[in-house]
DOSE-12650 format. One record per residue (C-alpha): residue number from 1; x, y, z. Coordinates in steps of 0.5 Angstrom, whole numbers, plus 500, padded with zeros to 3 digits. Layout:
% DOSE-12650
NUM / X / Y / Z
...
% end
This chain:
% DOSE-12650
1 / 500 / 500 / 500
2 / 503 / 507 / 498
3 / 504 / 512 / 504
4 / 499 / 518 / 504
5 / 503 / 524 / 504
6 / 501 / 528 / 510
7 / 499 / 535 / 510
8 / 501 / 539 / 515
9 / 495 / 544 / 514
10 / 491 / 538 / 517
11 / 493 / 540 / 524
12 / 487 / 543 / 528
13 / 486 / 551 / 528
14 / 488 / 555 / 534
15 / 481 / 556 / 537
16 / 479 / 549 / 536
17 / 486 / 546 / 539
18 / 484 / 551 / 545
19 / 477 / 547 / 545
20 / 480 / 540 / 545
21 / 485 / 542 / 551
22 / 479 / 545 / 555
23 / 476 / 538 / 554
24 / 482 / 534 / 556
25 / 483 / 538 / 562
26 / 475 / 537 / 564
27 / 476 / 530 / 563
28 / 483 / 529 / 566
29 / 480 / 532 / 573
30 / 474 / 528 / 573
31 / 477 / 521 / 571
32 / 482 / 523 / 576
33 / 477 / 524 / 582
34 / 476 / 517 / 582
35 / 482 / 514 / 580
36 / 488 / 518 / 583
37 / 490 / 516 / 589
38 / 491 / 523 / 591
39 / 484 / 525 / 590
40 / 479 / 527 / 595
41 / 476 / 521 / 594
42 / 482 / 517 / 597
43 / 484 / 517 / 605
44 / 491 / 518 / 606
45 / 494 / 511 / 608
46 / 496 / 506 / 603
47 / 501 / 511 / 600
48 / 508 / 508 / 599
49 / 512 / 512 / 594
50 / 507 / 518 / 594
51 / 508 / 519 / 601
52 / 515 / 518 / 600
53 / 515 / 524 / 595
54 / 511 / 528 / 598
55 / 515 / 528 / 604
56 / 521 / 530 / 600
57 / 517 / 535 / 597
58 / 515 / 538 / 604
59 / 522 / 538 / 606
60 / 524 / 542 / 600
61 / 519 / 547 / 601
62 / 521 / 548 / 609
63 / 528 / 549 / 607
64 / 531 / 542 / 608
65 / 537 / 541 / 603
66 / 536 / 535 / 598
67 / 541 / 530 / 599
68 / 544 / 533 / 605
69 / 538 / 533 / 610
70 / 534 / 528 / 607
71 / 535 / 524 / 601
72 / 532 / 518 / 596
73 / 534 / 515 / 590
74 / 530 / 520 / 586
75 / 531 / 527 / 582
76 / 530 / 534 / 585
77 / 525 / 535 / 580
78 / 520 / 530 / 582
79 / 521 / 533 / 589
80 / 520 / 540 / 587
81 / 513 / 538 / 583
82 / 511 / 534 / 590
83 / 513 / 541 / 594
84 / 508 / 545 / 589
85 / 503 / 540 / 591
86 / 504 / 541 / 598
87 / 504 / 548 / 598
88 / 497 / 548 / 594
89 / 494 / 543 / 600
90 / 499 / 543 / 606
91 / 495 / 537 / 610
92 / 495 / 532 / 605
93 / 495 / 529 / 598
94 / 489 / 534 / 594
95 / 494 / 539 / 592
96 / 498 / 533 / 588
97 / 491 / 531 / 585
98 / 490 / 538 / 582
99 / 497 / 538 / 579
100 / 497 / 531 / 576
101 / 490 / 533 / 573
102 / 493 / 539 / 570
103 / 499 / 535 / 568
104 / 495 / 529 / 564
105 / 491 / 535 / 561
106 / 497 / 536 / 556
107 / 499 / 529 / 556
108 / 492 / 527 / 553
109 / 492 / 533 / 549
110 / 498 / 530 / 545
111 / 495 / 524 / 545
112 / 489 / 527 / 541
113 / 494 / 531 / 536
114 / 498 / 524 / 535
115 / 492 / 521 / 533
116 / 490 / 526 / 528
117 / 496 / 526 / 525
118 / 497 / 519 / 524
119 / 490 / 517 / 521
120 / 484 / 520 / 518
121 / 479 / 520 / 523
122 / 474 / 525 / 526
123 / 475 / 529 / 532
124 / 470 / 525 / 536
125 / 474 / 518 / 534
126 / 480 / 522 / 536
127 / 477 / 524 / 543
128 / 474 / 517 / 544
129 / 481 / 514 / 543
130 / 484 / 519 / 547
131 / 480 / 518 / 553
132 / 481 / 511 / 553
133 / 488 / 512 / 554
134 / 486 / 514 / 561
135 / 485 / 506 / 562
136 / 492 / 505 / 560
137 / 495 / 511 / 564
138 / 491 / 509 / 571
139 / 489 / 502 / 571
140 / 495 / 498 / 567
141 / 500 / 496 / 572
142 / 498 / 502 / 576
143 / 496 / 504 / 583
144 / 499 / 511 / 585
145 / 502 / 516 / 582
146 / 510 / 515 / 581
147 / 516 / 518 / 577
148 / 514 / 514 / 571
149 / 507 / 518 / 571
150 / 511 / 525 / 570
151 / 515 / 522 / 565
152 / 509 / 521 / 560
153 / 509 / 528 / 558
154 / 516 / 528 / 555
155 / 515 / 521 / 552
156 / 508 / 523 / 549
157 / 510 / 529 / 546
158 / 517 / 525 / 543
159 / 512 / 520 / 540
160 / 508 / 526 / 537
161 / 514 / 528 / 533
162 / 516 / 521 / 531
163 / 509 / 520 / 528
164 / 510 / 527 / 524
165 / 517 / 525 / 522
166 / 514 / 518 / 519
167 / 509 / 522 / 516
168 / 513 / 528 / 514
169 / 520 / 527 / 514
170 / 522 / 534 / 512
171 / 519 / 536 / 519
172 / 525 / 534 / 522
173 / 528 / 540 / 520
174 / 524 / 544 / 526
175 / 529 / 547 / 531
176 / 524 / 548 / 536
177 / 521 / 540 / 536
178 / 528 / 537 / 538
179 / 529 / 543 / 543
180 / 523 / 541 / 547
181 / 525 / 534 / 546
182 / 531 / 536 / 550
183 / 528 / 539 / 555
184 / 524 / 533 / 556
185 / 530 / 529 / 557
186 / 533 / 534 / 562
187 / 527 / 534 / 566
188 / 527 / 526 / 566
189 / 534 / 526 / 568
190 / 532 / 530 / 574
191 / 526 / 525 / 576
192 / 529 / 518 / 574
193 / 535 / 518 / 570
194 / 533 / 511 / 567
195 / 527 / 514 / 564
196 / 531 / 519 / 560
197 / 536 / 514 / 557
198 / 530 / 510 / 554
199 / 527 / 517 / 552
200 / 534 / 518 / 548
201 / 531 / 513 / 543
202 / 526 / 518 / 540
203 / 531 / 523 / 538
204 / 536 / 518 / 535
205 / 530 / 515 / 531
206 / 529 / 522 / 528
207 / 536 / 523 / 527
208 / 536 / 516 / 523
209 / 530 / 519 / 519
210 / 533 / 526 / 518
211 / 539 / 522 / 515
212 / 536 / 517 / 511
213 / 531 / 522 / 508
214 / 537 / 527 / 506
215 / 536 / 532 / 511
216 / 542 / 534 / 516
217 / 541 / 531 / 522
218 / 546 / 535 / 526
219 / 541 / 541 / 528
220 / 537 / 535 / 531
221 / 543 / 533 / 536
222 / 545 / 541 / 537
223 / 538 / 543 / 539
224 / 537 / 537 / 543
225 / 543 / 538 / 547
226 / 541 / 545 / 548
227 / 535 / 543 / 551
228 / 538 / 538 / 556
229 / 543 / 544 / 558
230 / 538 / 549 / 559
231 / 534 / 544 / 563
232 / 540 / 542 / 567
233 / 543 / 549 / 568
234 / 539 / 552 / 573
235 / 539 / 545 / 577
236 / 547 / 546 / 577
237 / 547 / 553 / 579
238 / 542 / 551 / 585
239 / 547 / 545 / 587
240 / 553 / 550 / 587
241 / 549 / 555 / 591
242 / 547 / 550 / 596
243 / 553 / 546 / 596
244 / 550 / 539 / 595
245 / 553 / 538 / 588
246 / 557 / 532 / 591
247 / 552 / 529 / 595
248 / 547 / 530 / 589
249 / 552 / 525 / 585
250 / 553 / 521 / 590
251 / 546 / 519 / 592
252 / 542 / 520 / 586
253 / 547 / 516 / 582
254 / 552 / 512 / 586
255 / 548 / 510 / 591
256 / 542 / 508 / 586
257 / 547 / 503 / 583
258 / 548 / 500 / 590
259 / 541 / 499 / 591
260 / 542 / 493 / 586
261 / 548 / 490 / 590
262 / 543 / 485 / 594
263 / 541 / 481 / 588
264 / 544 / 474 / 588
265 / 541 / 472 / 581
266 / 546 / 472 / 575
267 / 544 / 475 / 568
268 / 541 / 469 / 565
269 / 537 / 467 / 571
270 / 534 / 475 / 572
271 / 533 / 474 / 564
272 / 529 / 468 / 565
273 / 525 / 471 / 571
274 / 523 / 477 / 567
275 / 521 / 473 / 561
276 / 516 / 469 / 565
277 / 514 / 475 / 568
278 / 512 / 478 / 561
279 / 509 / 472 / 559
280 / 505 / 471 / 565
281 / 502 / 477 / 568
282 / 499 / 484 / 565
283 / 506 / 486 / 563
284 / 504 / 482 / 556
285 / 500 / 487 / 554
286 / 506 / 491 / 553
287 / 507 / 486 / 547
288 / 501 / 489 / 543
289 / 504 / 496 / 544
290 / 510 / 494 / 540
291 / 506 / 491 / 535
292 / 501 / 496 / 534
293 / 506 / 501 / 530
294 / 507 / 496 / 525
295 / 500 / 496 / 523
296 / 499 / 504 / 524
297 / 505 / 505 / 519
298 / 504 / 500 / 514
299 / 506 / 503 / 507
300 / 512 / 507 / 510
301 / 517 / 502 / 509
302 / 523 / 502 / 514
303 / 520 / 508 / 518
304 / 515 / 503 / 521
305 / 520 / 499 / 525
306 / 522 / 505 / 529
307 / 517 / 506 / 534
308 / 516 / 499 / 535
309 / 524 / 498 / 536
310 / 523 / 504 / 541
311 / 517 / 500 / 544
312 / 521 / 494 / 545
313 / 527 / 497 / 548
314 / 522 / 500 / 553
315 / 519 / 493 / 554
316 / 525 / 489 / 555
317 / 529 / 494 / 560
318 / 523 / 496 / 564
319 / 521 / 488 / 565
320 / 528 / 486 / 566
321 / 529 / 492 / 572
322 / 523 / 491 / 577
323 / 516 / 491 / 579
324 / 510 / 491 / 575
325 / 509 / 499 / 576
326 / 516 / 500 / 572
327 / 512 / 498 / 566
328 / 508 / 505 / 566
329 / 514 / 508 / 564
330 / 512 / 506 / 557
331 / 504 / 507 / 557
332 / 504 / 513 / 552
333 / 506 / 507 / 547
334 / 499 / 505 / 547
335 / 497 / 511 / 543
336 / 499 / 507 / 537
337 / 494 / 501 / 539
338 / 489 / 506 / 540
339 / 490 / 509 / 533
340 / 490 / 501 / 530
341 / 483 / 500 / 534
342 / 480 / 507 / 530
343 / 482 / 504 / 524
344 / 479 / 497 / 525
345 / 473 / 501 / 528
346 / 471 / 505 / 523
347 / 470 / 499 / 518
348 / 464 / 498 / 523
349 / 462 / 504 / 525
350 / 464 / 509 / 520
351 / 461 / 515 / 524
352 / 461 / 516 / 531
353 / 456 / 521 / 533
354 / 457 / 526 / 539
355 / 452 / 522 / 543
356 / 456 / 516 / 542
357 / 462 / 519 / 544
358 / 459 / 522 / 551
359 / 456 / 515 / 552
360 / 463 / 512 / 551
361 / 466 / 517 / 555
362 / 462 / 516 / 561
363 / 463 / 508 / 561
364 / 471 / 510 / 560
365 / 470 / 514 / 567
366 / 466 / 509 / 570
367 / 471 / 503 / 568
368 / 476 / 507 / 572
369 / 472 / 509 / 578
370 / 470 / 501 / 578
371 / 477 / 499 / 578
372 / 479 / 504 / 584
373 / 473 / 502 / 588
374 / 475 / 495 / 587
375 / 482 / 495 / 588
376 / 484 / 502 / 591
377 / 484 / 500 / 599
378 / 484 / 507 / 601
379 / 478 / 509 / 597
380 / 473 / 513 / 601
381 / 466 / 511 / 603
382 / 468 / 503 / 603
383 / 467 / 501 / 611
384 / 471 / 495 / 610
385 / 477 / 499 / 608
386 / 478 / 504 / 613
387 / 484 / 504 / 617
388 / 482 / 508 / 624
389 / 489 / 507 / 627
390 / 492 / 511 / 621
391 / 488 / 517 / 623
392 / 489 / 516 / 631
393 / 497 / 515 / 630
394 / 497 / 522 / 625
395 / 493 / 526 / 631
396 / 498 / 524 / 636
397 / 504 / 526 / 631
398 / 501 / 532 / 630
399 / 500 / 534 / 637
400 / 508 / 535 / 637
401 / 509 / 542 / 634
402 / 515 / 541 / 628
403 / 516 / 534 / 630
404 / 521 / 530 / 626
405 / 520 / 522 / 624
406 / 524 / 516 / 622
407 / 522 / 510 / 619
408 / 527 / 505 / 622
409 / 529 / 500 / 617
410 / 523 / 501 / 614
411 / 519 / 505 / 608
412 / 515 / 511 / 609
413 / 508 / 510 / 611
414 / 505 / 517 / 610
415 / 505 / 518 / 618
416 / 505 / 526 / 619
417 / 504 / 528 / 612
418 / 498 / 532 / 615
419 / 502 / 536 / 620
420 / 509 / 540 / 620
421 / 513 / 533 / 621
422 / 519 / 533 / 617
423 / 525 / 528 / 616
424 / 529 / 527 / 622
425 / 535 / 525 / 619
426 / 538 / 524 / 612
427 / 536 / 517 / 611
428 / 529 / 518 / 615
429 / 526 / 512 / 611
430 / 530 / 506 / 608
431 / 530 / 505 / 600
432 / 530 / 498 / 598
433 / 537 / 495 / 597
434 / 539 / 501 / 601
435 / 540 / 498 / 608
436 / 548 / 498 / 607
437 / 549 / 505 / 607
438 / 543 / 508 / 611
439 / 543 / 504 / 617
440 / 549 / 508 / 621
441 / 545 / 514 / 619
442 / 539 / 512 / 623
443 / 543 / 509 / 629
444 / 546 / 515 / 629
445 / 540 / 519 / 629
446 / 537 / 515 / 635
447 / 543 / 515 / 639
448 / 543 / 523 / 639
449 / 535 / 523 / 639
450 / 534 / 527 / 633
451 / 527 / 523 / 632
452 / 521 / 525 / 636
453 / 517 / 519 / 633
454 / 520 / 512 / 630
455 / 516 / 507 / 626
456 / 518 / 500 / 626
457 / 515 / 494 / 622
458 / 513 / 487 / 625
459 / 509 / 481 / 624
460 / 505 / 483 / 630
461 / 503 / 489 / 634
462 / 509 / 491 / 639
463 / 513 / 485 / 637
464 / 519 / 488 / 634
465 / 526 / 485 / 634
466 / 529 / 485 / 641
467 / 535 / 489 / 639
468 / 531 / 494 / 636
469 / 526 / 494 / 642
470 / 532 / 495 / 647
471 / 535 / 500 / 643
472 / 529 / 504 / 643
473 / 528 / 503 / 650
474 / 535 / 505 / 652
475 / 535 / 512 / 649
476 / 528 / 514 / 651
477 / 523 / 512 / 646
478 / 516 / 508 / 648
479 / 511 / 504 / 644
480 / 504 / 508 / 643
481 / 501 / 504 / 638
482 / 501 / 501 / 631
483 / 497 / 500 / 625
484 / 496 / 496 / 619
485 / 501 / 498 / 613
486 / 501 / 497 / 606
487 / 504 / 490 / 606
488 / 499 / 488 / 611
489 / 504 / 488 / 617
490 / 504 / 492 / 623
491 / 507 / 499 / 623
492 / 509 / 500 / 630
493 / 510 / 507 / 633
494 / 515 / 510 / 638
495 / 515 / 517 / 641
496 / 520 / 520 / 646
497 / 518 / 519 / 653
498 / 518 / 526 / 655
499 / 512 / 528 / 650
500 / 508 / 524 / 655
501 / 503 / 522 / 649
502 / 497 / 518 / 652
503 / 495 / 513 / 647
504 / 488 / 511 / 646
505 / 490 / 505 / 642
506 / 493 / 502 / 649
507 / 487 / 503 / 653
% end
């Protein structure tokens, strides 16, 4: 089949683009009201990464120095985003709901633009497929908002430009597009650097198209690097002013590598395990994302391979390196699956009326809501899922002004986020695989009595390891209660004796 020449005049007029963006804005706010862990329809417990990131953002907004006074294996832009959410609403996650609703409005908008460029379809069909992307973004391998969500805007914009380049190779001569892609890569570096490495596949694909089609690839390289530099330069200045550049490099890059040292599996064992996970779990849907571009770009020769190869690299890397939620890093590649679905649907329903679009949109929102009600254990108005101990412990922490908290060999659980509680030490919470370099800092914090509150995990309430119990008692900490944590175990809370906290959980 001969490739159809793409006419750039087919793009939306500015006024219609604003209307589409407004529709995406409205849909994003409504669907995330149900599906987003941070929305007002969700309680504050059952957050892990979300609680961690919000505490980092909160610490940053209260003057603590990143990678010196507190740290984690993530980038400062992630904490800045969460810090802004904290400023919007300092007593919970609702500020993040607002930010993510706005953020995903632009993601959905570029989903729509990609669809309109890729195929000849009505606006109603394009909007329907755009709304359907919410099921991929918020349901597939997804629970709470993480770094991977923040990396979707750079990815979908890059896929939009790649789609345009396949349809119209001369579009690679644009200066602003590679510059914006470079900004996206720079942002991903400051959020989660492995996502930035994968995102580099897109400008590489644009370079290949430019080279094969006889245009100069050098400007793409220069403008992309310029975008990266423009993003990183303000952070470099910030680190130099704060004096934490060395700490940033050590914590964000070196210690992140060290978190993988605990694995005893060799490459072949890990690869075999990853392949098994891919074929026997919901990750296998990612294979469809790899294949779909071949159908969408049939007739465009070797260029049809580029988005599929990029998707395959994402799939292999994200399957190999970690948990199911890592897969959400490639969610935007589902846009080609949606485009393929439109191509097939138009044979059955040539015209999609506005009435059908509204009905289908409501069903999509309902599907997201049904998933949240069924699987989000902190969804409000479901009595079976309430965690009253969480609120009691939170109130006790809030009774101490400007308290400091530490999680002893344990993960952040979100306790204290509704008050002015801040991290007690650099490694106030222990990331997976980080025990070797965080333990001494935590022991030092206990012996110097920096934390006002300390949490410890156990199987049963108040049944922590004897060595930890004796250490806490020796330095003047007393048990005041426990709650069920994210993993179904017990989160035990200890407080300084001098605070004189009377716990209703012990009555």
